[in-house]
N, C-alpha and C positions, 0 to 999 in steps of 0.2 A: 747811884743807880742800884736797883735791885731786880733780879730775875724773879719770875713768879714762882716756879716750882721745879721739883725733881720728882720723877715717877719711876716705879719699878714694878715688875710682875714676874713671879716665878711659878712654874708648874712642876709638880712631882718632886718634892723635896721632903726628906725625912726630918729635916731640922728647919722647916720653913720659917717659923717666926724669927729665929735667930738669923737665918740667911737674909730675910727682909730687913731686919734691924741693922745688920752690918752694911747692907747695900745702901740703906737710907743714910747711914753715917757717912758713907763715901760721897753722897750727894748733898750733904748738909750745907755746902756753900751756895746751893741753889735756893734755899729758903730756910729761915731760922725762926719763923713765927709759930708754926705748928707742925705736928707730925702725926701720921696715922697709918694703921695697918688693917686690912680686911682680908679674912681667910674664908675658904669654903670647906665645910666639914659635914659629911653625911647629909647632903642636900640643903644645908642652911649656911647662911653667912654669919660670921662673927666679926665685930668691928671694935677697934680700940683707937681713940683719938685723944690727943691732949695738946694744949698750948705749950710752946717752948721748943727747945732743942730735942733731938732724938733721945739723948741720954736722960733728959728730964721727963720725957713722955713715957718711956718704957723702962721698967725694972725687970729683973729676972722672973719675978712672980707673974707679971703681966704677960710676958712672952710664953711662959709655960702654960698659961690659961688659954692661949689662942691655939685652936685645934685645926687640923687639916693639912693637906700637902700641896695646895695651890693657893696663892694669895697675891695681893697687890699692896704697895706702900706709896706714901706721898709725903714730901716736905713742902711747906708753903710759905711764900711771901705774897701778900695780897696786892693785886692790882685792881680787882673788883670785889666788892663786899668788904665789910668792916673786919677788923682783927678780933674775932671772937670764935668760940669753939664750934658753933653751928656752921660757920663758914669753912672750917677745916675739912680736909679730905683724907681718905677717900669718902665719897658720898655713897649712900645706899638708897636705892629706889625700888619700891615693891609695886607689882601689878598683878593682874589675874594670871599672868604667864610666868610669874616667879620674881626673883630678886636679881638686880643688877648693881654692881659696885663699880665706881668710876673714879679715876684720878686724871687730872687735866693740867697741862702746861700750855699757856697761851692766852689769847684774848679773842673773844667773838665780837666782831664789830656790829653785827646786826642782832645782838642778843635781846634787846628790848622789843624788837618787832616779833621775834619768835616767842618770847615769853608772853606777850599780850595775846597772841593767837592761841597758845596752849592754855592760858587762863580762861579764855572764852570757851574752850572745849572742856573745862572742868578740872584742869590740873591745878593743884595747890602747891605753892612754893614756900619753903621754910627758911631759905637763905637768900642773900643778896648777890651771890656770885653766878657767873655764866656757866660754870660747870654743872650746876643743877639743871639748867635749861637743856644742856646737851643730854643729860641723863634722862630727863622726861621725854625728850624728843626721840631718843633711842627706844625707850620703853613703849612709847606710842606706836612707833613703826614696827617693833617686834610683835606687838599685839595684833597689828594689822596683817603682817606678812608671814609670821611664824617661821621666819628664816633670818638668822642673825646677820649674815653677810648682806642680804638684801636690805635689812633694817638699817645697817650702818651706811650703806651706799645711799639710801633714800635720805638719811639724816645729813649726809655730806652734801647732798643736793641743796640743802637749805642753809647750811652753815657758811658764814663768811668771816674770814679772819685767820688767826694762827691757832693751831691745836695739834699737839701730840697727846694722844689719849692712851690710858691703860685701863682695860676693862676686865672684870672678873664675872664670868657668866657660866653657870652650870659646871664649875670646876675648870673651865678653860681660861687661859690668859690671852687677851686680845690687845694688840697694839695697832693704833691708827694714827697716820700722819697726814696732815692737810695737803692738798694738791700742790702747794708750793714748797713744802718741806721747810717751813720757816723755823720751827722749833726742832731740836735734835731728837732722834729716837733710833736705837739700835737693838739688835738681838744677838743672842749667843747660846751656846750649849753648856749646860751644867753636867754634872756626873751622871744624872739619871733623868734629865728633863731639859726644859728651855727657860730662857729669861729674856725679858724685854725691858729696856731701861733708857733713861735720858742720856747717860754717858757710859763709855766703856770702862771707866774706873770702877763702877759698881760691879761689873762682871769680874774684873781683876780681883776685887776685894774678897769674893767668895770662891775664887779659883775656877770661874767659868771662862769659856773661850769665845771671843768675839767672832761672829760669823759675818755680819754685814750691817749696814745701816738700813733702816726701814726707808724705802724709797718714797719720794713725794707721791701722795695719793694712794699709798699702799696700805693694805690691811694684812696683819699676820695673826694667825690663830694657833696657839700651842696647847697641847695637853701632854700627857705622860710620854707618848710614843712618837708624836708627829708635830711638825710645824708646817702649816700650809699658808701660802701667800695668795692674796687676791688683789687685783688692780682695780681701783675706782676710776680715776683719770688723773693725768698729770697736766697741770696748767702751765708748766714751766717751772723753773727752780728759783727760789728766792730765800736761800739760807741766811739767817741773821748773822751778819759779819761780826757782831759783838760776841758771839759764842767763841770765835777764834781769838778775839782781842782781849776779852775780859771774863765772861761768865763761866765758861767751862774750865775745868782744871787743866793745867798745862800737860798733865800726863794722860789726858783723854784723847781719843781719836774721834773726831767729829766729821762725818761725811768724807771719810777717807784721808783726813789730814790729822797728823799729830799736832796738837795745839802748841806744844813746846817749840817745834820747828817753825810754826807760823810766827810766834812771838819773837823768836831768835832772829828770824829773817827780817821782821819789821825793825828790830833794834839795829841790825846791820844797815838796813836801808836809811834809817835816821842818821847813823854815823857817817855813811858815805855822802849823803846829801846835805846834812846840817851839822858839820863839825864845829867845834869850838877851839880856837887857837889858845895854846898854853894853858889848858885846863889841868888841874891837879888830880882830879878823880871823877869817875862816872859812878853815880849812886842811884839806886832805885827808890821810889816811894813803895814801901813794902805793903803787901806781898806781890801785888799785881804787876809792879814795874820791874821785878827782878830779872825775868828772862829777856825783856827788852834791853835792859842795861847791860847784860852779859853780851848780847849781840852788838850793841853800840861800842862796848869796850874792845871787842875783837876787831871791829871795822876800823877803829881809830887808833888803837894802841894805847889809849888812856887807861890808867889803872882802875880796876873795879874795886870799890870799897864802900862799905855801908856808912851812910851819914845819919840814918834814922833807924831807931829800934822800935819795933811794933809791940804793943801790949796785946798778946794773943789770947788773953783771958777776959777781954771785954766781950761778953756774950750778948744775948738778946735783951738783957736787962739794961744795957747801955742805951740811953735815950738822948738823941740830939735835942737839946732843950730850947733852942731859940737862938736868934741871931746874936743876942748880947752875950751868950755863953759859948759861941763857936770856938773861940780861942782855947778855952779850958777843955772843951770836948776834944779838939785835935791833940792837945798836949796829953790827954789821957790815953789816946790811941797810939801816939808816936812821940818819941823824944830824941833829940839830936845826940850824937856821939861827939862830944866836944873836941876830943883830940883829933878826930878825923875831919873836923869842920873848921876850926879856928885858923884864920888866915888863908883859907883855901879857895880856889876857884872850882866850883862844883858844877858838873853837868848832871842835872836831876832828871830822871826818866819816870814818866807816869803813863798810865794807859789812856786816860781821857781827862778832859775838863768839862764839867757840866755847868754849875753856877759860877765856879771860880773861887768859892769861899774857902774850900779846903786848901787849894793851891796857895792862896794868899796867906793863910795862917802857917803853912809849912815853910814857905819862903821866909816869912817873918821870924819864925823860930830859928831857922838856920842862921839868919843874919844876926839875931840876938846872941847866938853862941859864937859869933865871930867870923862867919863865912864872908870872904872878901867879895865873891860874886856867885850868883846862882843863875845858871842858864837852864831853862826848862825845855825838854823835848818830849813830845806827846805821840804815843803809838796809835792813836785814832785821829782821823781828820776832824775839823771843827764840827761840833754837834749844833746844828742850827734849827732843828725841828724836833718836836716831841715824837715819841714812839706811840703808836696806837695798837701795837700787836703783841703786848705782853711784857714790856719793860716799864717799871715804875720810874718815870723820868720827870724832870721839871717841865713846867709850862713853857710855851714859846717865849713869853716875856721874861722868864727867869733864866733862860739859856744865855750865857754870857756871849757866845759866838753868834747869836741870832742877829744882833744889830751892832756888833762891834768888829772892827778890823783887827787883825792879829797884833798890830802895833799898839792899838788901844787896850787890848786885853793884857798885853805885856806890861803896860804901864799900870793898869788897875791891880794886877796881882803882885807887882813889885819885882818881876824877874828882870835880870840884866839882858836877857834875850829870850825869845820864845819862838819855837817852830813846831808845827804839827806835821805829821806825815801827810802827803797829798793823797787824794783818792786813787789816782792812777798808780802812785807808788805803793799804796796799800795793796791794790789788786795784784801788782807784780810780786810783792813779797809773799802774799798768800798763795800765789800761783793758782788762782781760781778766776774763771772768766767773770767779768763784771755783770753780765746778764744772769748769772747764777746766784747773785747775792741780793739780799734786801739791804739797801742803803738809804732807806727812807728818812732816818734821822739826820742824814748828811745832806740829802738832796731835796727832800720834801716830796719825792715821788715814791709812792707805796705800791706794793704788788696787788693789793686789794682795796 
């Protein structure tokens, strides 16, 4: 699975391009396909976008050429629109009223309808992603109402789906979160301005202080001196539970919860409810399974030890080439530690199972290196339905849990035993009310 994007906006910074660069570096896990920065300088926008990782997209010379003391940045993984430079973000849209730059995390489910209506009104699109549709809609409404807050609210009347937005408009930074708060967004104070971003780790990276999460249906507008908040409307809360389980960094605070604590508690819950008798070690699938495994180890008293080493230098150029090469692909990313594996009964902890291909190959690798038994424990309940709200996930037919019982999956992937955390157990571990989470990929019931 892949998230779509990470976004950041900073107002009033003397070292703006470098602050944006380091912030995007902190959000690199949210998208490795492209990176971009847009700045506002003396009434005009400057834009730099490239394919690849943040370090590949920007050199020191590039950053020095970007002028201004307010700007926004974006890292992308595509869920709509092909992987090419014109679909990278931030996007820049011009109208008779000026320029607007936008970065978007999420997915608009009625984007085709809105696009058709805008095209009939004369709007011309150059990309295949729904972020450009939002930009044109905002530009249209601002031209009509001449009030940026009213333009945003009118646009939100039409948008259906998940969206956290970062806008650059007349030197101001604007953060917008959909009425359900599906995708994360928070804001904080820098030394001489404000910052809005997907995750609190970006604030930490440049020494800014977290103030709060942007509430569902809330608009925040920041300039050099002030941060103002406006309420559109709140439909209820439906935070994506996978932010806590997988997508966001463990050291991020998302909607008031430190992700490390969430994952540790899930691991403890797995250990309490799904122990393995006479296991020799608890081991994570790195890196996402690490915190779960530490919690499992504490709950059971089974020794925590690494059985797999991850190749952390496999970047965006690493391409999953097809089913016949999956085994080689997994070996390239992870390799067993033979001395920790041979003759051992291993409790292996991972965040989720999607198709089951990776789990199958990892278990096969461990047993080839002499593992006596491999018992798999999963920190997310079975994924039975696709996500329509911004996660690039397999189709319903490809999801191994869609039409298989747990015992069938256990047999298919070659595990000696398999247990997932249950939905109610997950809710208890996260300490978040069930009605405040989007669990669509687990239940088939979506907030929109």
